[in-house]
C-alpha positions in Angstrom: -27.5 94.4 -19.5 -27.7 90.7 -19.9 -25.5 90.8 -22.9 -22.8 92.6 -21.0 -23.1 90.3 -18.1 -22.9 87.3 -20.4 -19.8 88.5 -22.1 -18.1 89.0 -18.7 -19.2 85.5 -17.7 -17.4 84.1 -20.8 -14.2 85.7 -19.8 -14.1 85.2 -16.0 -12.3 82.3 -14.3 -13.4 83.1 -10.8 -16.1 80.6 -9.5 -17.6 83.1 -7.1 -18.1 85.7 -9.9 -19.5 83.0 -12.1 -22.1 81.9 -9.5 -23.1 85.5 -8.9 -23.4 86.4 -12.6 -25.4 83.2 -13.3 -27.9 84.1 -10.5 -28.3 87.7 -11.7 -28.6 86.7 -15.4 -31.2 84.0 -14.5 -33.2 86.5 -12.4 -33.2 89.1 -15.2 -34.0 86.6 -17.9 -36.9 85.1 -16.0 -38.4 88.5 -15.2 -37.7 90.6 -18.3 -37.4 88.2 -21.3 -38.6 89.9 -24.4 -39.6 86.5 -25.9 -39.5 82.8 -25.2 -36.8 82.2 -27.8 -34.5 84.9 -26.2 -35.0 83.3 -22.8 -34.2 79.8 -24.2 -31.1 81.1 -26.0 -29.9 82.9 -22.8 -30.4 79.9 -20.6 -28.6 77.6 -23.1 -25.7 80.0 -23.0 -25.6 79.8 -19.2 -25.6 76.0 -19.3 -22.8 76.1 -21.8 -20.6 78.5 -19.9 -21.4 77.7 -16.3 -23.9 74.8 -16.1 -22.7 73.7 -12.7 -23.7 77.1 -11.3 -27.3 77.0 -12.6 -30.0 76.1 -10.1 -31.8 72.9 -10.6 -35.2 74.7 -10.5 -34.1 76.9 -13.5 -33.3 73.8 -15.5 -36.7 72.3 -14.7 -38.5 75.6 -15.7 -36.6 75.6 -19.0 -37.5 72.0 -19.8 -41.1 72.7 -18.9 -41.2 75.7 -21.2 -39.8 73.7 -24.1 -42.0 70.7 -23.5 -45.3 72.6 -22.9 -44.8 75.7 -25.0 -46.0 79.1 -24.0 -47.7 80.5 -27.0 -51.2 80.0 -28.3 -49.8 78.9 -31.7 -48.6 75.3 -32.0 -46.3 76.4 -34.9 -44.5 78.9 -32.6 -44.1 76.2 -29.9 -42.6 73.8 -32.5 -40.1 76.4 -33.6 -38.9 76.8 -30.0 -38.2 73.1 -29.8 -36.0 73.1 -32.9 
């Protein structure tokens, strides 16, 4: 679902649609991310395509995840940062 929404986000020029899609993709990514790396890649895509539509709190959460890590393994956390 997120992949389809993301591809539509890439092609739309309508600001209202962009804001709506960014909100929905963000919500889905935060709730149903299969892994931290998928979440980070998805959020990076949103910042690239519609960074001005992403909520400030989302950016803060992403930075915190990268800085603190979320797994028990330090190696996995370092991989996320690269």
